[in-house]
N, C-alpha and C positions, 0 to 999 in steps of 0.2 A: 559248912554243911549247906547244901542247896535247899531253900525253902520249897515246899510243894506248891504247885500252882493253885491259885485261888479258884474255888468252884465258880463255874459260869452262872451268871444270873439268867435264869431261863424263865420266860413267860410263855404261857399257852393260851391261845385264843380259840374258843370253840365257835365255829361258824365262819365261813369264808365269803359271806355276802358283803353288802355295803358297810354295815356297822362293824363287822368283824375285821375287814381289811383296814378300815380307818383306825380301829383299836390297835391292830398290829403296828401300824405306822406310829401311833402315839407311844407304844411301849418300846419301840426300837431306840428311843432316845436314852432310856435308862437301863434296858436289859441288854445283855450280851447276845442273847439268842431268843428269837420269838418264833414259836411254832404255831401255825394256823392249821387247825384240824377241821376238815370239811367232809361231810358225808358224800356229796357228789364228786365225781371226777370233773374238775372244772375245765371248760373249753379254753382254747388259746385266745379266741376273739369274742366278739359280741354275738354269741349263739345261745339258743334256748337250752335250759337244763331242767331236769326233772324236779329238783328241789326248790325251784323258784317259779311256780305256776303263776304267781301274781305279776310276772313280767309281761304277761299278755294284756295287762290293763294299763290305764294311764298313770303316769308318775310325774311329779314335779319336785324340784329341790328349791325350797324357799330360800331367800337370800340370807336369813339367819343361819341356815345350814351351809350355804355356799361360803360364807365367811369362815366358818369352822373348818371346812374342807381345805380352803386356801391356806389357813394357818398350818395345817398338817402337811399339805402337799402344795407348796407355793408354785403358782403357774398352772395348776391343773385346769382352771376354767378355760384358759386359752387352748390347752390340749383338747378339752372336750369340744370347744367350738370348732377347732380344726378338724375334729372327727365328725362334725355335722350337727352337734347339739345347738340349740337355740337359746339365746338370752333374751327373755321377754320382760320389758319394763312394766311395773305395776303402777297404775292401771292403764297406762298409755296404750299398750298393745293388748288390751283385754276388752272384750265385749261381754258384759256380765249383767244378767237379769237377777238381781238379788231378791230377797223376800219382799222388799218394799218397792221394787221397781228397777229400772235400768240405771246402772251407774254411768256417770260420765267418764270419759277417758282423760282423767286428770294427768298433769305432768308427773313424770316418774318420781315415785317415792321409794320403791324397793324393786326387786326383780326376782324372777324365777329362772332356773335352768330347765329346759325341756329337752328330753331325749328318751328314746326307748330304754327300758330298764336294762336290757342286755348290753347296750352300748355304754350306759353309765357305769355299770358294774365292771365291764371289761376294761374300760379306760382307767378307772381308779385301781383295779386289781394290778394292771400292768405297771402303774407307777409305784405301787406299794412293793410288789415282788421284785422290783429292780434293786431293792435294798438287800445286800448280801446277808444282813443279819436276820432276815425274815425267811423262814422256810414254809413251804406248803406241804401238808400231809393230807392229800385228798383221797377219796375212797375209803374213809375211816369213820366208823360209827362210834359215838361217845356212849360208853356204858355207865359211867358214874365217876364220882370224885374219890380220890384217895385222901386219907387223913382222918381227923377227928372233929368233934364239934368245936374244938378250940382253934384248929388250923387245918387248912387244906394243903396237902403236900404234892398233889399231882392229879392226873386224870387217867382213867382206864379206858382204852379204846380197843376196837376190834377192826383189824384190817381184813380186806376181802380175801387176800391170799396168804396172809401171814399169821392169822389168829389174833389172840389178845396180847396186849402189851400195856405197860404203865409208863407214862411220860411224867417224870418228876419235874416240878416247877415251883418257883418262888412266888408266882402269881398266876392264877387261872381266871380268865375272863370269859363269861358266858355271853355269846352274841348269836345264839342259835335261833332266835326269832320266836314266832308264835308257838312253835312246837317244843320250846325249852322244857327240859326236865329238871331245872334248878330246884324247884320246890320239892320234888320227890328226892333228889339227890341230897338235899339238906336234911330232910327228915331221916334218911338212911344213915346219916352221920350222928343222929341223936338230937337234932334241933327241932323245936316245935314248928308246926305249920305256920306259914306266913299269912298275914291278913291279905285278902284278895277281894277285889270288887269287879263285877261285870255289868255292862250295860249293853244290851243287844237290841238294836233298832230293827232287826230283821231285814236289813238291806241286802238286796241281791244286785250284783254287778253283771253287766253284759258288755263286752268290748269287741271292737272290730277295727282292723287296720285298713286304711284307704290310701289310694294315690290321689292327691289333690288335683283339681283342674290345672292345666299347664301354667296358666298365668297366676295361679294362687299358691305356687310351690315355694315362694321365697318371701318371708316376712309377713305371712298372714297372721292376724291376731288370734289369741285364745278366744274361744266362744264358750260360754257357760250359762246354763239356765238352771236356776236354783228353785227349790220349792218354797212356798209360803206356809209357814207353820200354822197360820190362822185358818187355812183351808181345811175343810173336813175331808176325811178319807186318807188314803196312802199318800206319802210324799214321793215325788218322782223328780229326777234331775238328770242333766246331761253335760258332758264335757267334750269339747273338741280341742285337742292340743296338737299344734303343728310341731313335728319332730324332724329328724334327719331324713335326707333323701327325698324331700318333697312329699312326705307322707303325713297323714293325719291319723292319730290314734283317738278313737271315739269311745267313750264309756258312758253307757246309760244305766240308770239304777232306779230302784223303787223299793219301798218298804212293804211290809206284809199286806197282801191283797193288791199290790200295784207293781209286782215284779216283772221285769222284762223277760222275754223267753230266749231260748237258745236258737230259735229258728232264724236262718239267714234272711228269709223273705219278710220277717216281721220287724227287723231292726229299724229300717227307715220309717215304717209306719209308726212305731212307738215314739220315735224322735219327733215326728210331725204332729201326732194326735194326742199323745199322753203327757207331754211336757207343757209347761205354762205358755210357751211360745214355740212356733214351729221352725225357727230359724236353723237349728241344727239339722233337722230333717230336710229342709230346703237345700242346704249346702251339700248334704250327702247325695242327693239325687243327681248332682252334677259330678260326683267323684266316683272313682273306680274301686270297688272292694278288692282287697288283696288277700284276705283270710276269711275263714269262717268265724262265726260268733263264738267267743269264749265266755263262759259264765262262772262266777265265783259267789259263794255264800260265806266266805271267810271274812266277815266284816265286824265281828264282835269287838267291842271295847273291853279290854281286860288289863287290870293293873295290879301288880304285886307291891305291897308296901314293905319291902325288905328293910327300908331305912328305919322302920318303927320297931323292928325286932329287938328284944332286950339283949339277946346274945347273937353275935355274928362272927363267923370264923375269920381268922387271919388268912390272907392270901387268896381271897375269892371275891369276885364282884360280878354283877349282872348288868348288862347294858341293852339298849335298843328295844326291839319288840319282845325280847325275853323278859324285860322288866315291865314295859307298858306297851300294849298293842292298841292302835287306834283304828276307828272306822276310816278306811282309806279315802272316803269322800273328801276329807279335809286336807289331805296331802301333806301331813306333818311327820310321818314316820321317818323319812330319809333325813330331814333336818334335825330331828331329835337325836337320831343315831350319830350324826356328825358332831353335834354339840356335846354329846356324852363322851365321845372319843376324845375330843379336845379337853374336856374337864378331867378325864382320866390322866392325860399327859400332865396337865397343870397341877393336879393334886400331888402326883408323884414327884414332880419337879420341886414343888414347894415343901413337901414333907420328907422326901427322901425314901429311896427303895428300902423296904424291909422295916420301916419304922412301925413300932407297935400301934395298932389301931388304924393303920393306913387304909385297909379295905373298908372299914366302916366309914371313914371320911370320904372315900371315893363314892360309896353307896349313897351317902347323904347328898353329895354334890350332884350326882347324875339324876337324883330324884327331882331336882328343880326344873330342868327342861321337860322332863316327862310329865310333871304336874301341870306345867303351863299348857302343853298340848292336850292333856287329859281334860282340863277344864273347858277348853274350846270344843272338844269333841262331844263330851257328855252334856254340855250346856244345851245342845239341841236334841241329841239322841234320847235323852231321858224322857222326852215328851211323847215318843211314839208308843202306841199300845203294845204292852207286853215287854217293853224294854227292861223293866225292873219289876220286882215283886211288889214294891210299895208305891211306885209312881213317883213323880217329881215332888220334891219338898217345897215348902214355902220359899226358902232361899232360891231354889231353882227357878221358881215362877217369877220372883222379883227380879232376879238377874236377867232372865230371858226377856222380860218386859223392857228393861233398860237397854239391853243389847238391840232389841227390835227398834227401839226409838233411835238409837245410834245409827243403825243401818238405814233407817228412813232418812235421817239427817244427812248421812254420807252421800246419798244420791244427788244432793244439791248443795253440798258444802265441801270444798276441796280440802280444807284444813282438817275437818273431822274424818274425811275419807283417809287422809294420811295417818291420823292417829289409829284408826281401825287397822290399817295395813301394817302399822308399827307392830301390832300384836299378832296379826295373822301370819306375818312373815317370820315370827319368832325372833325379831330383833329387839323388842322391848317387852316388858311385862305388862300385865293388864292394868297396873296402877295408873298408867298414862290415860286411861279412859275415865278416871275418877277425879281428875283435877278440876278446880272450879271453872276454868274456861270451857272445858269439854262438857261439864254438867250444864252450864248455861246454854251452850250451843244446842245440846240435845233438847233442852226445854223449848228453845225457839224453833227448832226444826230446820228443814232445808231452806237455803237462801235462793235457790233457783227452782223454777217449775219442773215437774217431772217430764222425762222424755217419753214420747209416744211410741217408740220402737227401738230396735237395736241400733246402736250408734256406729254402724259400719259406714265407711266413707264411700263416695261414689266409685272410686277406683277399686275398693275392695269388693263391692257388689259386682262390678263388671268383671273383675278377675275371677270371681267364683261363679260367673255366669248366672247371677241372680237377676240380671237385667239384659 
């Protein structure tokens, strides 16, 4: 008698952006079939789409995330660079005014990948969907989970032309981003509400795309002017990131009372007059604007503590911005999403598909990179007026004072600058900042005198027509 075929191991990923696609790749190792459910109809190439309005703003992928993406998609960094993405060494190719002054351009410690978000997503998407085990179901709205409080058995979706349907699955991964309905879906299954924390700095983003001056279209450094939290009043900051095709994407931002406007003719003025140094505005005066200004107020820090729930259903996990969404100012969302997808693969590889308690183990594992980025984000944001109901705690104040001392030391001590970027790159945990040598260095302060201006080379100033 012929044995019936074994049922397929099916995984469903909700969300087809950066984290969702990487999660699909992670699951393809253990599942026979992976279905990616996406509300938008995804474009073939690097084109804008309705469900990703943040693509109009600056993005970077820190090296902690790059390493995770490379483990999931070997060789993808080269593919990205061939498509025009930049690899910028930290802090060698960076001109940064930190809270305590200008950083020197120390020898490379880590790196970031710079590209327009549409290019980044399209490149990774093409690599992932080349795997025949992964299917894309786009133009589909997620309505909720199927199953019970004990176990999720699938997901209910509504197709634009075909009505509702249920996709049965042995594992459902929510990577739908800030708009995730996971908390609501879980309570609908009979589970209690998850603990949640929000910290809202009131930050407003305004971004615009520029064509760099002709001689500055290849290899120009990142330029970043940060606020000093010791200053009274709103905090204002700016980023200039060189991306593909000789373009600069520039994002200006300000907290409550210091927000940039959506007016095209006010963008350069804000960069020149409202930031702590006018260098970004000076650079933009020589560049050609390619788009209108885009504004976003979606900068709230929000974290769900699903890993703390007493009960958690089998066959369901939450990753990326759906788990913890950060103020985009710090640039950690992409890296955390990549690291979480890699952990998803590794936990399943170690525990085995279908093992009891697997989803809880995954949820606890992905909480680690989320927590690291969360601490970095709220460590500053909690101090802005109105960010929380109670304001910063004593721990927040002590930690901020120490971090401020470290940032001051890093302006004139390359070893401490490296330790700081160990953490901001998400390659190492914050414990490296608490070792005796680092504590001693922070006590002594910078070893070199402060710089009196942005550390652009003579060639870079000339290329950008600043001289």
